[in-house]
Residue, then its C-alpha position, 0 to 999 in steps of 0.5 A: m456509512l458501514f453500520m455492521v458492527l462486530f460482536q453485536s450477537f452471540n451469533t455474529f461471534i461464532i460466524r466470524s470466529l469459525f471464518a477466522v480459524s479457516v482463513l488462518l489455518l493453512p497460513s500458519l501451517v506454512f508458517s511453521q515450515q519457514q526459517v523466519q518467523d515474521r515479528l507480526s501477525p494480522v489481526i483475525s477479524v477486524h471491522m473499520n468505521g468512519t471514513i475509512g470504512d466508508r472508503l472500504n465499503a465503496s471499494y467493495e460494493n463499486r469496484i470489487l463486486v461490479q467487476d466483469v469477471d467473464r471478461l477478466i477471464a475471456v483473454f485466457k481462453a484458447e481463441n484468444r491467445t494471440e498476443t504478442r506484447m500487452w498485459q491483459s494478463e495481469f488484470w484477473g490476478k490483480w483483482f483477484t488478490s483485492a477481492v480475496l483481501a476484500y472478503r477476508y475483511k467482510p465475508e460475505p457469500r455473494l463476494k465468495k460466490v463470485l471468488d469461486y466462479a472467477v477460480n473455476g472459470l481461470i482453471a478452465t482455461q488452464t491447458p494440458n501442459g498447465y499455461i495459463g495465458n493469453y500470448d501467442k505460441e511463438h511470443l511466450l515468454e516475451q513482453w509480459d507473459v511471464w508477469g501475467r502467469k506471475y499475477c495468475m499464481l497469486g490469485l491461485l494461491d490466494y484462493y488456496d490460503l483462503t478455502g484450502d481448495k487443493k485444485s487451486l493449488k494444484a493448478a498454481a503448481r502446474l502453471a509454475d511447472n509449465l513456466m520452468d519447462d518453457l524456460a527449459k526449452s528456451d535458454g533457461i534465462l528469465v532476466t533476458k525475458g519481458n522488459y525492465r532487465g527482466m525485473a517484471a518476469s523475474s518477479v514471479l519469485e514471489p509466487i514461487a517461493l509461496l508455492y514452495g512453503r505450500t508444497q515443500e517441492k524443492k524444485y521451487l525452492a531451487f527455481a527461486e534460488e535460480i532467479v536470484k542467482q540470475w539477478e546478479t549476472s551482467e544481463g539482470p537487475q543486480l537487485i543485491s549487489k547494487s542495493n546501496i546505489n540509488v534506485a534512480d542511478r542504477f542503470p543508464k538512461p535507456k534510449n528507450w524508456y519502456s524497454w529491457e534496457q531501463g532499469q529504474k522501473a519502480y513497481e516491477m523493482m519492488s515487486c521483486y524485492e517482495g518476493l526476495l523477502e519471502l525467499y528471506r523468510l524460507t532461507g533464512k540468507d540475511e544477505y536477501k533481507k538486507a537488499v531489501e532494507n537497503t533498498w527501501q530506505n533509499i527509496k525513502d530518502t531519495e524518492i518518497n515525496v510529501a504525499g507518500s509515494g513517488a515516480s515519474v513516468e513510472m520510474w525512480f528519478g531522484g523524485k524527493a528533491l525534485q517534487g516541488n516543481p510539476v512532474y510528468h505523470y507523477q506518482e503512479t497508483c501502481v507504485t503507491v500500492t506496491w510501496i505500501k505493500l513492501s513496507t507492510q512485508l518489512l513491518r510485518l518481518t521487523g515490527e519496527a515504526k519507520y515501516a508503519d509510518a510510511v504506510e500511513k502517509a502513503y495510505y492517507n495521501a497518495l492512495l486515497g487521494s488516488m480513489s474517486s469518492d464512490g470508490f470506483h475509479w482510481a487515477k492512473y497518476t496523482p500529481l501534487t499541483g495541477q488537476r485530477l485527470p482519469g486514467s485511460e482504459q488499458c488492452g481493451m480490458g475496460l479498466n487500467c492497472c491502477e483501477a486493478s491495483g488500488p483496491r489491493g493497498l485500500f485493503n491490506f491496511p486494515f489487517y495490520a491496523v492492530t497485530e498480534t506478537n509474541e507478548g500480546v499486541q501492537v497497534n500500528y494505526y489509529v482507526d475507529g473500529e474493532y479487532t479480534l486477535k489470538m494471543p500467544d496462549k491461543k486465547r482472544v483478545l478484542v481492541k476496540q478503537h474509539t477515534a476520529y483520527p486524523v481529523e481529531d488528536k485523541v485516540m481511546l483503546q480499550v482492551y478485552p481479554d477474555k480474562a485478566a491476562a499478562l500482555t503487552v501492549s505497544l502503540r506507535i508513536p508517529e515520527w511527526s508526533a513531538q508531543t504526545t501523551v499516553k495514559v492507562n486507566g487515567k494514569e500517565v505513561h512516561s518515557v513516550q519517544v517519537g518513531s517508535y513503540r510505546s510498550i505497556e506490559r502489565t496484567w490487562k483486565p476487560g474493559d481496561q483503558i488507553e488513552l492516547h494524545l497525539d500532536m496535531r499541530g500543523r507543520i511546514e515542509k519545505t523543498g529546494k533552495n532559492p527557489s523554495y516551496l512549502a507544503i503543509m502538514r497535519g498529523p500523518v495528512l498532507l494539506s492543499r489548496d482547492a480551487r473549490l474552497n472560494d478564496t479570493t486569492p487564486v490557486g497558484a498565488i504566492l503565499k507565505p505561512i505565518v507560524n509561531d515561534k516555534g516553527y508551527i503553522n495554526l490551523s483552524q478547522a473550518k466547515s467545508n461547503s464542498e461536496g466531497i471534502w474531508m477536512q478543511y482548515s483555515a490559516l493565515f498567509v502573507p500574500e505577495s506585495y508592492s507596498e512598502g510596509g508589506a501586506a496584511p496576513i489574510p486567511i487561506n482555506l486548505c483541505d486534505y490531500a486526498s480530497a484535493g481536485n476530487d471534482k470534475n468540474q473544479p479540479f484544481f489544486q496545489v500542495w507545494l507553494p512557491q516562494l519568492v526568489d530573495p537574493r538576500d537569503k544565503 
């Protein structure tokens, strides 16, 4: 467990405050130039405790810091510019953007040294004409070349935002200029380049929009608008005009699954929409925002499963309705991370609770379920039934795309647990820890959370403004919390509605307390109809059977849960005897029986999905419980 406590001494406070000012300065200048301002701003500094703190620390130590940076840089050197089809060029940027988030969370000199080395090493490979990549000169713009350039730009811009280093900004600009030059020398059409109806290549929209925000050079804004214009051509992915069409049905099924004709690629599609939101912030064009909102809602309604993610063989496939079945190559971690990132973008922009609900569900289940307990490995796919299986190395890089992506989702989360608004503070996620924010009057407020959530239902928050101040503190009431109580300094607050924020406007004095109790009763989720399947959730956490839990009834047996008169299943907390299990519960189920009177209920153990199958020797688990087909059911 991470034992460092923020504000434990005056010196620590000063050091962290100075760091916070430096990392927020550049983004604040950019925000002032935007047409549309975000509703929420991230914390200045954050420290999380408990299991989430442990996971963050494990990834920091065993994935971020142990990465062989030289291996990531080597592919860009002149002698290695021979590629024609692979994606080695994405790995530096994916790891680096993760590492910057990790450093913002825990700004230690040893990681800063690694970041400096990584940026200088990458820039040293830049050609005189600005190219950073590993593609043969006869194959530029093909396959994953532009995709890799995108990730290099994102990393360079992250470093600029972190440090103010103009050399990295210049390198990003030169890389963008080189891309525009290469396109001009070609046919000027980006959406015909690479794979997936140009979505991989045209997701470069995100760093191009960010680059305009930091340079104010109009050529970048013009290029960004041109990318969106090309989307709507017959050759493009039509991400705006098709935003009201199911993401799985926008284009015919291609003859070649991994090809330019494939228009359902989940990760790349969402990456394009992230870029479109950045362009919306710059232009204020409402059709951009509307296209993203429409698509996000469609993904949630037709694709996202009980673990908070989706996609099969990396594509949208109408998976929400099919999730009770064994699904091939289900729930790629890159998809999970990008769903979290896109949802966070919309949360920042709008402040709406549904986006925080989606992030929390994906984070506690699909994301944590893909991470090994030591933080080093990330699964490429995470099924809902079956076993955890390791992914394979890709492109000779010593890791795969999901191992590079996983920490991006992991370290994105802490900065939006508690956020700043124009009115005060908005609490989106409940994690034990300390959060420092800047208020509208430029003064600071510290929010402390004391909780074992989601194991327990109780959350205690303490608010510490510099001095008594009139603020609005808004608390997310999760969509599943049908019974919620809120108290301020012991006095109950009324008018609490699920799936929204309860805003409390008052004068807050240092040490004022908020007590929140959330509804952690076991809920039954259903999918299918004759055959039907049942899953069990507790709060935001999906529960699962697991081969390690020593039930006499094997995983896969037919079991019907006993529910009370309100439809909830009674869950009793149980102590786990298996290493690596975070939460374990026992509940009563009726097994299949051919006796006249039926079988008596039996206790069955369940654990959290993130822990399920996370064992090399006994990796089998089961989320969806099949129910018997009964012709008497309508």
